[in-house]
PyMOL Python script that loads the backbone (N, CA, C, O; Angstrom):
from pymol import cmd

cmd.read_pdbstr("""\
ATOM      1  N   MET A   1     101.514  85.136  93.940  1.00  0.00           N
ATOM      2  CA  MET A   1     100.607  86.195  94.254  1.00  0.00           C
ATOM      3  C   MET A   1      99.189  85.627  94.262  1.00  0.00           C
ATOM      4  O   MET A   1      98.795  84.947  93.314  1.00  0.00           O
ATOM      5  N   ALA A   2      98.426  85.890  95.303  1.00  0.00           N
ATOM      6  CA  ALA A   2      97.053  85.418  95.398  1.00  0.00           C
ATOM      7  C   ALA A   2      96.160  86.197  94.432  1.00  0.00           C
ATOM      8  O   ALA A   2      96.441  87.348  94.101  1.00  0.00           O
ATOM      9  N   LYS A   3      95.075  85.548  93.984  1.00  0.00           N
ATOM     10  CA  LYS A   3      94.120  86.220  93.089  1.00  0.00           C
ATOM     11  C   LYS A   3      92.813  86.437  93.857  1.00  0.00           C
ATOM     12  O   LYS A   3      92.401  85.577  94.635  1.00  0.00           O
ATOM     13  N   HIS A   4      92.168  87.573  93.644  1.00  0.00           N
ATOM     14  CA  HIS A   4      90.908  87.911  94.296  1.00  0.00           C
ATOM     15  C   HIS A   4      89.923  88.415  93.250  1.00  0.00           C
ATOM     16  O   HIS A   4      90.318  89.094  92.302  1.00  0.00           O
ATOM     17  N   ARG A   5      88.623  88.082  93.418  1.00  0.00           N
ATOM     18  CA  ARG A   5      87.587  88.538  92.487  1.00  0.00           C
ATOM     19  C   ARG A   5      87.299  90.023  92.674  1.00  0.00           C
ATOM     20  O   ARG A   5      87.385  90.790  91.715  1.00  0.00           O
ATOM     21  N   ALA A   6      86.964  90.437  93.874  1.00  0.00           N
ATOM     22  CA  ALA A   6      86.734  91.853  94.179  1.00  0.00           C
ATOM     23  C   ALA A   6      87.857  92.292  95.107  1.00  0.00           C
ATOM     24  O   ALA A   6      88.531  91.457  95.710  1.00  0.00           O
ATOM     25  N   ILE A   7      88.057  93.582  95.220  1.00  0.00           N
ATOM     26  CA  ILE A   7      89.146  94.066  96.068  1.00  0.00           C
ATOM     27  C   ILE A   7      88.669  94.099  97.518  1.00  0.00           C
ATOM     28  O   ILE A   7      87.834  94.929  97.877  1.00  0.00           O
ATOM     29  N   PRO A   8      89.195  93.201  98.353  1.00  0.00           N
ATOM     30  CA  PRO A   8      88.815  93.180  99.769  1.00  0.00           C
ATOM     31  C   PRO A   8      89.298  94.451 100.470  1.00  0.00           C
ATOM     32  O   PRO A   8      90.246  95.090 100.014  1.00  0.00           O
ATOM     33  N   PRO A   9      88.652  94.815 101.571  1.00  0.00           N
ATOM     34  CA  PRO A   9      88.999  96.072 102.248  1.00  0.00           C
ATOM     35  C   PRO A   9      90.426  96.127 102.800  1.00  0.00           C
ATOM     36  O   PRO A   9      90.954  97.217 103.018  1.00  0.00           O
ATOM     37  N   GLU A  10      91.050  94.988 103.026  1.00  0.00           N
ATOM     38  CA  GLU A  10      92.413  94.993 103.564  1.00  0.00           C
ATOM     39  C   GLU A  10      93.477  95.255 102.495  1.00  0.00           C
ATOM     40  O   GLU A  10      94.668  95.327 102.800  1.00  0.00           O
ATOM     41  N   PHE A  11      93.044  95.395 101.252  1.00  0.00           N
ATOM     42  CA  PHE A  11      93.964  95.671 100.148  1.00  0.00           C
ATOM     43  C   PHE A  11      93.721  97.062  99.589  1.00  0.00           C
ATOM     44  O   PHE A  11      92.631  97.617  99.720  1.00  0.00           O
ATOM     45  N   MET A  12      94.756  97.619  98.960  1.00  0.00           N
ATOM     46  CA  MET A  12      94.622  98.886  98.252  1.00  0.00           C
ATOM     47  C   MET A  12      95.262  98.734  96.880  1.00  0.00           C
ATOM     48  O   MET A  12      96.185  97.944  96.687  1.00  0.00           O
ATOM     49  N   THR A  13      94.749  99.507  95.940  1.00  0.00           N
ATOM     50  CA  THR A  13      95.290  99.462  94.581  1.00  0.00           C
ATOM     51  C   THR A  13      96.607 100.235  94.529  1.00  0.00           C
ATOM     52  O   THR A  13      96.979 100.924  95.479  1.00  0.00           O
ATOM     53  N   VAL A  14      97.290 100.107  93.421  1.00  0.00           N
ATOM     54  CA  VAL A  14      98.564 100.803  93.240  1.00  0.00           C
ATOM     55  C   VAL A  14      98.369 102.317  93.324  1.00  0.00           C
ATOM     56  O   VAL A  14      99.214 103.019  93.879  1.00  0.00           O
ATOM     57  N   SER A  15      97.271 102.820  92.781  1.00  0.00           N
ATOM     58  CA  SER A  15      97.053 104.268  92.834  1.00  0.00           C
ATOM     59  C   SER A  15      96.727 104.723  94.254  1.00  0.00           C
ATOM     60  O   SER A  15      97.147 105.807  94.660  1.00  0.00           O
ATOM     61  N   GLU A  16      95.987 103.916  95.016  1.00  0.00           N
ATOM     62  CA  GLU A  16      95.706 104.260  96.415  1.00  0.00           C
ATOM     63  C   GLU A  16      96.987 104.259  97.241  1.00  0.00           C
ATOM     64  O   GLU A  16      97.209 105.144  98.068  1.00  0.00           O
ATOM     65  N   MET A  17      97.822 103.258  97.006  1.00  0.00           N
ATOM     66  CA  MET A  17      99.100 103.161  97.721  1.00  0.00           C
ATOM     67  C   MET A  17      99.984 104.375  97.382  1.00  0.00           C
ATOM     68  O   MET A  17     100.579 104.984  98.271  1.00  0.00           O
ATOM     69  N   ALA A  18     100.060 104.711  96.110  1.00  0.00           N
ATOM     70  CA  ALA A  18     100.892 105.833  95.682  1.00  0.00           C
ATOM     71  C   ALA A  18     100.407 107.132  96.328  1.00  0.00           C
ATOM     72  O   ALA A  18     101.213 107.928  96.810  1.00  0.00           O
ATOM     73  N   LYS A  19      99.108 107.338  96.337  1.00  0.00           N
ATOM     74  CA  LYS A  19      98.544 108.560  96.911  1.00  0.00           C
ATOM     75  C   LYS A  19      98.818 108.638  98.411  1.00  0.00           C
ATOM     76  O   LYS A  19      99.196 109.693  98.921  1.00  0.00           O
ATOM     77  N   LYS A  20      98.630 107.522  99.118  1.00  0.00           N
ATOM     78  CA  LYS A  20      98.879 107.497 100.565  1.00  0.00           C
ATOM     79  C   LYS A  20     100.310 107.848 100.920  1.00  0.00           C
ATOM     80  O   LYS A  20     100.566 108.520 101.920  1.00  0.00           O
ATOM     81  N   MET A  21     101.241 107.390 100.095  1.00  0.00           N
ATOM     82  CA  MET A  21     102.660 107.544 100.421  1.00  0.00           C
ATOM     83  C   MET A  21     103.337 108.694  99.682  1.00  0.00           C
ATOM     84  O   MET A  21     104.523 108.946  99.896  1.00  0.00           O
ATOM     85  N   GLY A  22     102.616 109.387  98.829  1.00  0.00           N
ATOM     86  CA  GLY A  22     103.183 110.536  98.140  1.00  0.00           C
ATOM     87  C   GLY A  22     104.225 110.192  97.093  1.00  0.00           C
ATOM     88  O   GLY A  22     105.191 110.929  96.895  1.00  0.00           O
ATOM     89  N   VAL A  23     104.019 109.065  96.422  1.00  0.00           N
ATOM     90  CA  VAL A  23     104.907 108.663  95.328  1.00  0.00           C
ATOM     91  C   VAL A  23     104.055 108.474  94.079  1.00  0.00           C
ATOM     92  O   VAL A  23     102.827 108.525  94.143  1.00  0.00           O
ATOM     93  N   THR A  24     104.701 108.261  92.965  1.00  0.00           N
ATOM     94  CA  THR A  24     103.960 108.028  91.724  1.00  0.00           C
ATOM     95  C   THR A  24     103.704 106.537  91.535  1.00  0.00           C
ATOM     96  O   THR A  24     104.392 105.688  92.099  1.00  0.00           O
ATOM     97  N   VAL A  25     102.693 106.250  90.724  1.00  0.00           N
ATOM     98  CA  VAL A  25     102.409 104.857  90.356  1.00  0.00           C
ATOM     99  C   VAL A  25     103.635 104.278  89.659  1.00  0.00           C
ATOM    100  O   VAL A  25     103.989 103.119  89.876  1.00  0.00           O
ATOM    101  N   ARG A  26     104.270 105.075  88.833  1.00  0.00           N
ATOM    102  CA  ARG A  26     105.475 104.631  88.114  1.00  0.00           C
ATOM    103  C   ARG A  26     106.581 104.215  89.082  1.00  0.00           C
ATOM    104  O   ARG A  26     107.294 103.245  88.824  1.00  0.00           O
ATOM    105  N   THR A  27     106.729 104.938  90.194  1.00  0.00           N
ATOM    106  CA  THR A  27     107.735 104.580  91.196  1.00  0.00           C
ATOM    107  C   THR A  27     107.443 103.202  91.763  1.00  0.00           C
ATOM    108  O   THR A  27     108.352 102.384  91.909  1.00  0.00           O
ATOM    109  N   LEU A  28     106.181 102.937  92.085  1.00  0.00           N
ATOM    110  CA  LEU A  28     105.815 101.620  92.625  1.00  0.00           C
ATOM    111  C   LEU A  28     106.068 100.524  91.593  1.00  0.00           C
ATOM    112  O   LEU A  28     106.530  99.436  91.939  1.00  0.00           O
ATOM    113  N   GLN A  29     105.768 100.811  90.332  1.00  0.00           N
ATOM    114  CA  GLN A  29     106.034  99.830  89.273  1.00  0.00           C
ATOM    115  C   GLN A  29     107.532  99.575  89.148  1.00  0.00           C
ATOM    116  O   GLN A  29     107.960  98.438  88.948  1.00  0.00           O
ATOM    117  N   TYR A  30     108.322 100.631  89.265  1.00  0.00           N
ATOM    118  CA  TYR A  30     109.777 100.493  89.185  1.00  0.00           C
ATOM    119  C   TYR A  30     110.315  99.669  90.357  1.00  0.00           C
ATOM    120  O   TYR A  30     111.163  98.798  90.161  1.00  0.00           O
ATOM    121  N   TYR A  31     109.834  99.933  91.560  1.00  0.00           N
ATOM    122  CA  TYR A  31     110.283  99.171  92.730  1.00  0.00           C
ATOM    123  C   TYR A  31     109.898  97.698  92.595  1.00  0.00           C
ATOM    124  O   TYR A  31     110.645  96.822  93.032  1.00  0.00           O
ATOM    125  N   ASP A  32     108.754  97.422  92.000  1.00  0.00           N
ATOM    126  CA  ASP A  32     108.347  96.034  91.757  1.00  0.00           C
ATOM    127  C   ASP A  32     109.316  95.385  90.772  1.00  0.00           C
ATOM    128  O   ASP A  32     109.801  94.280  91.010  1.00  0.00           O
ATOM    129  N   LYS A  33     109.592  96.067  89.678  1.00  0.00           N
ATOM    130  CA  LYS A  33     110.502  95.527  88.658  1.00  0.00           C
ATOM    131  C   LYS A  33     111.910  95.315  89.221  1.00  0.00           C
ATOM    132  O   LYS A  33     112.599  94.367  88.843  1.00  0.00           O
ATOM    133  N   ALA A  34     112.334  96.206  90.129  1.00  0.00           N
ATOM    134  CA  ALA A  34     113.665  96.119  90.730  1.00  0.00           C
ATOM    135  C   ALA A  34     113.737  95.081  91.850  1.00  0.00           C
ATOM    136  O   ALA A  34     114.819  94.812  92.372  1.00  0.00           O
ATOM    137  N   GLY A  35     112.602  94.500  92.220  1.00  0.00           N
ATOM    138  CA  GLY A  35     112.593  93.488  93.268  1.00  0.00           C
ATOM    139  C   GLY A  35     112.601  94.045  94.678  1.00  0.00           C
ATOM    140  O   GLY A  35     112.925  93.328  95.624  1.00  0.00           O
ATOM    141  N   LEU A  36     112.248  95.313  94.833  1.00  0.00           N
ATOM    142  CA  LEU A  36     112.219  95.936  96.155  1.00  0.00           C
ATOM    143  C   LEU A  36     110.865  95.796  96.833  1.00  0.00           C
ATOM    144  O   LEU A  36     110.795  95.561  98.039  1.00  0.00           O
ATOM    145  N   LEU A  37     109.800  95.937  96.073  1.00  0.00           N
ATOM    146  CA  LEU A  37     108.452  95.930  96.646  1.00  0.00           C
ATOM    147  C   LEU A  37     107.474  95.361  95.635  1.00  0.00           C
ATOM    148  O   LEU A  37     107.091  96.030  94.675  1.00  0.00           O
ATOM    149  N   SER A  38     107.080  94.131  95.860  1.00  0.00           N
ATOM    150  CA  SER A  38     106.094  93.507  94.989  1.00  0.00           C
ATOM    151  C   SER A  38     104.730  93.554  95.654  1.00  0.00           C
ATOM    152  O   SER A  38     104.637  93.494  96.880  1.00  0.00           O
ATOM    153  N   PRO A  39     103.667  93.661  94.858  1.00  0.00           N
ATOM    154  CA  PRO A  39     102.325  93.656  95.436  1.00  0.00           C
ATOM    155  C   PRO A  39     102.074  92.343  96.179  1.00  0.00           C
ATOM    156  O   PRO A  39     102.610  91.301  95.802  1.00  0.00           O
ATOM    157  N   SER A  40     101.262  92.394  97.229  1.00  0.00           N
ATOM    158  CA  SER A  40     100.951  91.196  98.000  1.00  0.00           C
ATOM    159  C   SER A  40      99.967  90.293  97.287  1.00  0.00           C
ATOM    160  O   SER A  40      99.935  89.089  97.538  1.00  0.00           O
ATOM    161  N   ALA A  41      99.157  90.862  96.395  1.00  0.00           N
ATOM    162  CA  ALA A  41      98.138  90.078  95.697  1.00  0.00           C
ATOM    163  C   ALA A  41      97.824  90.742  94.362  1.00  0.00           C
ATOM    164  O   ALA A  41      98.313  91.826  94.044  1.00  0.00           O
ATOM    165  N   GLU A  42      96.997  90.056  93.605  1.00  0.00           N
ATOM    166  CA  GLU A  42      96.546  90.581  92.318  1.00  0.00           C
ATOM    167  C   GLU A  42      95.076  90.238  92.184  1.00  0.00           C
ATOM    168  O   GLU A  42      94.662  89.119  92.488  1.00  0.00           O
ATOM    169  N   SER A  43      94.286  91.200  91.727  1.00  0.00           N
ATOM    170  CA  SER A  43      92.863  90.947  91.522  1.00  0.00           C
ATOM    171  C   SER A  43      92.685  90.049  90.299  1.00  0.00           C
ATOM    172  O   SER A  43      93.612  89.857  89.513  1.00  0.00           O
ATOM    173  N   GLU A  44      91.498  89.512  90.157  1.00  0.00           N
ATOM    174  CA  GLU A  44      91.211  88.669  89.002  1.00  0.00           C
ATOM    175  C   GLU A  44      91.417  89.436  87.701  1.00  0.00           C
ATOM    176  O   GLU A  44      91.790  88.851  86.684  1.00  0.00           O
ATOM    177  N   GLY A  45      91.175  90.739  87.732  1.00  0.00           N
ATOM    178  CA  GLY A  45      91.356  91.581  86.554  1.00  0.00           C
ATOM    179  C   GLY A  45      92.791  92.019  86.339  1.00  0.00           C
ATOM    180  O   GLY A  45      93.073  92.756  85.395  1.00  0.00           O
ATOM    181  N   GLY A  46      93.716  91.577  87.206  1.00  0.00           N
ATOM    182  CA  GLY A  46      95.123  91.890  87.031  1.00  0.00           C
ATOM    183  C   GLY A  46      95.604  93.137  87.756  1.00  0.00           C
ATOM    184  O   GLY A  46      96.737  93.567  87.542  1.00  0.00           O
ATOM    185  N   ARG A  47      94.769  93.731  88.613  1.00  0.00           N
ATOM    186  CA  ARG A  47      95.190  94.922  89.357  1.00  0.00           C
ATOM    187  C   ARG A  47      96.119  94.517  90.494  1.00  0.00           C
ATOM    188  O   ARG A  47      95.873  93.532  91.191  1.00  0.00           O
ATOM    189  N   ARG A  48      97.180  95.280  90.670  1.00  0.00           N
ATOM    190  CA  ARG A  48      98.133  95.030  91.759  1.00  0.00           C
ATOM    191  C   ARG A  48      97.513  95.503  93.064  1.00  0.00           C
ATOM    192  O   ARG A  48      96.960  96.600  93.144  1.00  0.00           O
ATOM    193  N   LEU A  49      97.613  94.658  94.087  1.00  0.00           N
ATOM    194  CA  LEU A  49      97.012  94.983  95.377  1.00  0.00           C
ATOM    195  C   LEU A  49      98.067  94.971  96.470  1.00  0.00           C
ATOM    196  O   LEU A  49      98.888  94.057  96.552  1.00  0.00           O
ATOM    197  N   TYR A  50      98.034  95.997  97.305  1.00  0.00           N
ATOM    198  CA  TYR A  50      98.998  96.174  98.382  1.00  0.00           C
ATOM    199  C   TYR A  50      98.307  96.124  99.735  1.00  0.00           C
ATOM    200  O   TYR A  50      97.105  96.372  99.841  1.00  0.00           O
ATOM    201  N   THR A  51      99.082  95.798 100.773  1.00  0.00           N
ATOM    202  CA  THR A  51      98.583  95.723 102.143  1.00  0.00           C
ATOM    203  C   THR A  51      99.309  96.748 103.018  1.00  0.00           C
ATOM    204  O   THR A  51     100.212  97.450 102.562  1.00  0.00           O
ATOM    205  N   ASP A  52      98.896  96.815 104.270  1.00  0.00           N
ATOM    206  CA  ASP A  52      99.576  97.705 105.214  1.00  0.00           C
ATOM    207  C   ASP A  52     101.038  97.305 105.403  1.00  0.00           C
ATOM    208  O   ASP A  52     101.887  98.170 105.617  1.00  0.00           O
ATOM    209  N   LYS A  53     101.343  96.015 105.329  1.00  0.00           N
ATOM    210  CA  LYS A  53     102.750  95.589 105.414  1.00  0.00           C
ATOM    211  C   LYS A  53     103.562  96.158 104.255  1.00  0.00           C
ATOM    212  O   LYS A  53     104.729  96.513 104.419  1.00  0.00           O
ATOM    213  N   ASP A  54     102.940  96.241 103.095  1.00  0.00           N
ATOM    214  CA  ASP A  54     103.608  96.839 101.938  1.00  0.00           C
ATOM    215  C   ASP A  54     103.857  98.328 102.164  1.00  0.00           C
ATOM    216  O   ASP A  54     104.875  98.862 101.723  1.00  0.00           O
ATOM    217  N   LEU A  55     102.930  98.999 102.849  1.00  0.00           N
ATOM    218  CA  LEU A  55     103.130 100.406 103.205  1.00  0.00           C
ATOM    219  C   LEU A  55     104.368 100.567 104.076  1.00  0.00           C
ATOM    220  O   LEU A  55     105.164 101.486 103.877  1.00  0.00           O
ATOM    221  N   VAL A  56     104.523  99.666 105.044  1.00  0.00           N
ATOM    222  CA  VAL A  56     105.685  99.722 105.944  1.00  0.00           C
ATOM    223  C   VAL A  56     106.972  99.496 105.151  1.00  0.00           C
ATOM    224  O   VAL A  56     107.972 100.180 105.372  1.00  0.00           O
ATOM    225  N   THR A  57     106.944  98.542 104.236  1.00  0.00           N
ATOM    226  CA  THR A  57     108.123  98.281 103.404  1.00  0.00           C
ATOM    227  C   THR A  57     108.448  99.494 102.546  1.00  0.00           C
ATOM    228  O   THR A  57     109.615  99.865 102.421  1.00  0.00           O
ATOM    229  N   LEU A  58     107.431 100.119 101.951  1.00  0.00           N
ATOM    230  CA  LEU A  58     107.662 101.314 101.151  1.00  0.00           C
ATOM    231  C   LEU A  58     108.228 102.431 102.020  1.00  0.00           C
ATOM    232  O   LEU A  58     109.097 103.182 101.578  1.00  0.00           O
ATOM    233  N   HIS A  59     107.749 102.541 103.229  1.00  0.00           N
ATOM    234  CA  HIS A  59     108.281 103.562 104.140  1.00  0.00           C
ATOM    235  C   HIS A  59     109.759 103.297 104.412  1.00  0.00           C
ATOM    236  O   HIS A  59     110.552 104.238 104.448  1.00  0.00           O
ATOM    237  N   GLN A  60     110.147 102.031 104.604  1.00  0.00           N
ATOM    238  CA  GLN A  60     111.555 101.683 104.788  1.00  0.00           C
ATOM    239  C   GLN A  60     112.374 102.122 103.574  1.00  0.00           C
ATOM    240  O   GLN A  60     113.435 102.731 103.712  1.00  0.00           O
ATOM    241  N   ILE A  61     111.864 101.803 102.384  1.00  0.00           N
ATOM    242  CA  ILE A  61     112.572 102.148 101.149  1.00  0.00           C
ATOM    243  C   ILE A  61     112.773 103.662 101.056  1.00  0.00           C
ATOM    244  O   ILE A  61     113.871 104.137 100.768  1.00  0.00           O
ATOM    245  N   MET A  62     111.701 104.405 101.303  1.00  0.00           N
ATOM    246  CA  MET A  62     111.770 105.856 101.206  1.00  0.00           C
ATOM    247  C   MET A  62     112.720 106.447 102.248  1.00  0.00           C
ATOM    248  O   MET A  62     113.457 107.389 101.958  1.00  0.00           O
ATOM    249  N   SER A  63     112.699 105.894 103.450  1.00  0.00           N
ATOM    250  CA  SER A  63     113.587 106.387 104.513  1.00  0.00           C
ATOM    251  C   SER A  63     115.045 106.132 104.169  1.00  0.00           C
ATOM    252  O   SER A  63     115.881 107.024 104.313  1.00  0.00           O
ATOM    253  N   LEU A  64     115.358 104.924 103.718  1.00  0.00           N
ATOM    254  CA  LEU A  64     116.736 104.595 103.365  1.00  0.00           C
ATOM    255  C   LEU A  64     117.203 105.405 102.154  1.00  0.00           C
ATOM    256  O   LEU A  64     118.358 105.823 102.080  1.00  0.00           O
ATOM    257  N   LYS A  65     116.284 105.618 101.205  1.00  0.00           N
ATOM    258  CA  LYS A  65     116.619 106.428 100.030  1.00  0.00           C
ATOM    259  C   LYS A  65     116.943 107.862 100.447  1.00  0.00           C
ATOM    260  O   LYS A  65     117.871 108.475  99.919  1.00  0.00           O
ATOM    261  N   SER A  66     116.169 108.391 101.399  1.00  0.00           N
ATOM    262  CA  SER A  66     116.414 109.766 101.852  1.00  0.00           C
ATOM    263  C   SER A  66     117.741 109.892 102.595  1.00  0.00           C
ATOM    264  O   SER A  66     118.294 110.987 102.706  1.00  0.00           O
ATOM    265  N   LEU A  67     118.249 108.774 103.101  1.00  0.00           N
ATOM    266  CA  LEU A  67     119.550 108.768 103.778  1.00  0.00           C
ATOM    267  C   LEU A  67     120.702 108.578 102.792  1.00  0.00           C
ATOM    268  O   LEU A  67     121.868 108.570 103.188  1.00  0.00           O
ATOM    269  N   GLY A  68     120.375 108.427 101.519  1.00  0.00           N
ATOM    270  CA  GLY A  68     121.409 108.340 100.492  1.00  0.00           C
ATOM    271  C   GLY A  68     121.782 106.939 100.052  1.00  0.00           C
ATOM    272  O   GLY A  68     122.737 106.773  99.294  1.00  0.00           O
ATOM    273  N   PHE A  69     121.061 105.930 100.502  1.00  0.00           N
ATOM    274  CA  PHE A  69     121.368 104.562 100.087  1.00  0.00           C
ATOM    275  C   PHE A  69     120.905 104.325  98.654  1.00  0.00           C
ATOM    276  O   PHE A  69     119.873 104.846  98.229  1.00  0.00           O
ATOM    277  N   SER A  70     121.675 103.540  97.921  1.00  0.00           N
ATOM    278  CA  SER A  70     121.277 103.164  96.562  1.00  0.00           C
ATOM    279  C   SER A  70     120.186 102.095  96.659  1.00  0.00           C
ATOM    280  O   SER A  70     119.995 101.484  97.710  1.00  0.00           O
ATOM    281  N   LEU A  71     119.476 101.877  95.552  1.00  0.00           N
ATOM    282  CA  LEU A  71     118.431 100.854  95.564  1.00  0.00           C
ATOM    283  C   LEU A  71     119.010  99.471  95.816  1.00  0.00           C
ATOM    284  O   LEU A  71     118.366  98.642  96.459  1.00  0.00           O
ATOM    285  N   ASP A  72     120.220  99.207  95.317  1.00  0.00           N
ATOM    286  CA  ASP A  72     120.875  97.919  95.589  1.00  0.00           C
ATOM    287  C   ASP A  72     121.164  97.765  97.075  1.00  0.00           C
ATOM    288  O   ASP A  72     120.949  96.694  97.643  1.00  0.00           O
ATOM    289  N   ASP A  73     121.657  98.843  97.714  1.00  0.00           N
ATOM    290  CA  ASP A  73     121.911  98.805  99.158  1.00  0.00           C
ATOM    291  C   ASP A  73     120.608  98.616  99.927  1.00  0.00           C
ATOM    292  O   ASP A  73     120.552  97.853 100.892  1.00  0.00           O
ATOM    293  N   ILE A  74     119.571  99.310  99.498  1.00  0.00           N
ATOM    294  CA  ILE A  74     118.274  99.214 100.182  1.00  0.00           C
ATOM    295  C   ILE A  74     117.752  97.792 100.124  1.00  0.00           C
ATOM    296  O   ILE A  74     117.221  97.280 101.109  1.00  0.00           O
ATOM    297  N   LYS A  75     117.900  97.152  98.974  1.00  0.00           N
ATOM    298  CA  LYS A  75     117.425  95.771  98.821  1.00  0.00           C
ATOM    299  C   LYS A  75     118.072  94.856  99.868  1.00  0.00           C
ATOM    300  O   LYS A  75     117.432  93.936 100.376  1.00  0.00           O
ATOM    301  N   GLN A  76     119.334  95.115 100.182  1.00  0.00           N
ATOM    302  CA  GLN A  76     120.058  94.299 101.166  1.00  0.00           C
ATOM    303  C   GLN A  76     119.665  94.640 102.603  1.00  0.00           C
ATOM    304  O   GLN A  76     119.822  93.808 103.497  1.00  0.00           O
ATOM    305  N   ARG A  77     119.164  95.836 102.833  1.00  0.00           N
ATOM    306  CA  ARG A  77     118.893  96.310 104.192  1.00  0.00           C
ATOM    307  C   ARG A  77     117.430  96.226 104.623  1.00  0.00           C
ATOM    308  O   ARG A  77     117.125  96.441 105.796  1.00  0.00           O
ATOM    309  N   LEU A  78     116.529  95.922 103.705  1.00  0.00           N
ATOM    310  CA  LEU A  78     115.111  95.879 104.066  1.00  0.00           C
ATOM    311  C   LEU A  78     114.859  94.837 105.145  1.00  0.00           C
ATOM    312  O   LEU A  78     115.398  93.731 105.106  1.00  0.00           O
ATOM    313  N   ILE A  79     114.039  95.214 106.096  1.00  0.00           N
ATOM    314  CA  ILE A  79     113.672  94.309 107.184  1.00  0.00           C
ATOM    315  C   ILE A  79     112.472  93.495 106.725  1.00  0.00           C
ATOM    316  O   ILE A  79     111.458  94.052 106.305  1.00  0.00           O
ATOM    317  N   SER A  80     112.590  92.185 106.807  1.00  0.00           N
ATOM    318  CA  SER A  80     111.502  91.308 106.396  1.00  0.00           C
ATOM    319  C   SER A  80     110.326  91.430 107.366  1.00  0.00           C
ATOM    320  O   SER A  80     110.507  91.488 108.582  1.00  0.00           O
ATOM    321  N   LEU A  81     109.131  91.466 106.804  1.00  0.00           N
ATOM    322  CA  LEU A  81     107.918  91.519 107.616  1.00  0.00           C
ATOM    323  C   LEU A  81     107.003  90.348 107.270  1.00  0.00           C
ATOM    324  O   LEU A  81     105.785  90.435 107.422  1.00  0.00           O
ATOM    325  N   ARG A  82     107.599  89.256 106.806  1.00  0.00           N
ATOM    326  CA  ARG A  82     106.810  88.122 106.321  1.00  0.00           C
ATOM    327  C   ARG A  82     106.248  87.231 107.423  1.00  0.00           C
ATOM    328  O   ARG A  82     105.231  86.567 107.219  1.00  0.00           O
ATOM    329  N   THR A  83     106.886  87.207 108.573  1.00  0.00           N
ATOM    330  CA  THR A  83     106.406  86.359 109.663  1.00  0.00           C
ATOM    331  C   THR A  83     106.223  87.202 110.922  1.00  0.00           C
ATOM    332  O   THR A  83     106.836  88.262 111.050  1.00  0.00           O
ATOM    333  N   PRO A  84     105.383  86.741 111.856  1.00  0.00           N
ATOM    334  CA  PRO A  84     105.219  87.478 113.112  1.00  0.00           C
ATOM    335  C   PRO A  84     106.541  87.645 113.870  1.00  0.00           C
ATOM    336  O   PRO A  84     106.765  88.687 114.484  1.00  0.00           O
ATOM    337  N   ASP A  85     107.405  86.648 113.836  1.00  0.00           N
ATOM    338  CA  ASP A  85     108.710  86.751 114.501  1.00  0.00           C
ATOM    339  C   ASP A  85     109.564  87.846 113.868  1.00  0.00           C
ATOM    340  O   ASP A  85     110.250  88.588 114.571  1.00  0.00           O
ATOM    341  N   ALA A  86     109.521  87.945 112.537  1.00  0.00           N
ATOM    342  CA  ALA A  86     110.302  88.973 111.844  1.00  0.00           C
ATOM    343  C   ALA A  86     109.810  90.361 112.230  1.00  0.00           C
ATOM    344  O   ALA A  86     110.611  91.274 112.430  1.00  0.00           O
ATOM    345  N   VAL A  87     108.493  90.522 112.335  1.00  0.00           N
ATOM    346  CA  VAL A  87     107.933  91.810 112.730  1.00  0.00           C
ATOM    347  C   VAL A  87     108.333  92.133 114.168  1.00  0.00           C
ATOM    348  O   VAL A  87     108.706  93.267 114.468  1.00  0.00           O
ATOM    349  N   ALA A  88     108.256  91.142 115.056  1.00  0.00           N
ATOM    350  CA  ALA A  88     108.595  91.353 116.469  1.00  0.00           C
ATOM    351  C   ALA A  88     110.060  91.738 116.638  1.00  0.00           C
ATOM    352  O   ALA A  88     110.398  92.494 117.548  1.00  0.00           O
ATOM    353  N   ASN A  89     110.936  91.226 115.771  1.00  0.00           N
ATOM    354  CA  ASN A  89     112.370  91.488 115.878  1.00  0.00           C
ATOM    355  C   ASN A  89     112.837  92.645 114.990  1.00  0.00           C
ATOM    356  O   ASN A  89     114.036  92.910 114.906  1.00  0.00           O
ATOM    357  N   ALA A  90     111.903  93.334 114.328  1.00  0.00           N
ATOM    358  CA  ALA A  90     112.271  94.365 113.356  1.00  0.00           C
ATOM    359  C   ALA A  90     113.082  95.487 113.959  1.00  0.00           C
ATOM    360  O   ALA A  90     114.015  95.966 113.314  1.00  0.00           O
ATOM    361  N   ASN A  91     112.773  95.932 115.170  1.00  0.00           N
ATOM    362  CA  ASN A  91     113.511  97.073 115.726  1.00  0.00           C
ATOM    363  C   ASN A  91     114.948  96.711 116.074  1.00  0.00           C
ATOM    364  O   ASN A  91     115.782  97.605 116.223  1.00  0.00           O
ATOM    365  N   GLY A  92     115.256  95.444 116.206  1.00  0.00           N
ATOM    366  CA  GLY A  92     116.625  95.034 116.468  1.00  0.00           C
ATOM    367  C   GLY A  92     117.492  95.054 115.239  1.00  0.00           C
ATOM    368  O   GLY A  92     118.718  94.994 115.342  1.00  0.00           O
ATOM    369  N   GLY A  93     116.863  95.138 114.044  1.00  0.00           N
ATOM    370  CA  GLY A  93     117.617  95.119 112.789  1.00  0.00           C
ATOM    371  C   GLY A  93     118.052  96.484 112.323  1.00  0.00           C
ATOM    372  O   GLY A  93     118.774  96.592 111.332  1.00  0.00           O
ATOM    373  N   LEU A  94     117.635  97.531 113.008  1.00  0.00           N
ATOM    374  CA  LEU A  94     118.010  98.880 112.570  1.00  0.00           C
ATOM    375  C   LEU A  94     119.227  99.383 113.280  1.00  0.00           C
ATOM    376  O   LEU A  94     119.672 100.502 113.025  1.00  0.00           O
TER     377      LEU A  94
END
""", "prot")
cmd.dss("prot")
cmd.show_as("cartoon", "prot")
cmd.util.cbc("prot")
cmd.orient("prot")
């Protein structure tokens, strides 16, 4: 995880992410602990920082959960967004 002194505009805190997506901070912490969604970076003060790619991953998790998939199943089905090729091929994985 990268470290940053101040929070750059391309990052959001755990509370900002939770508010945007309508989940609790505790849910995001649980998904991190379960290995489903880890923050993209951490501030120098230890704050978890998320990006828009993390928002997309959380949306995938929430969508699969609403379809009845278990968290273990979701972990196996998440579409990787780590590389430009993975993003370009994402719609073929659904």
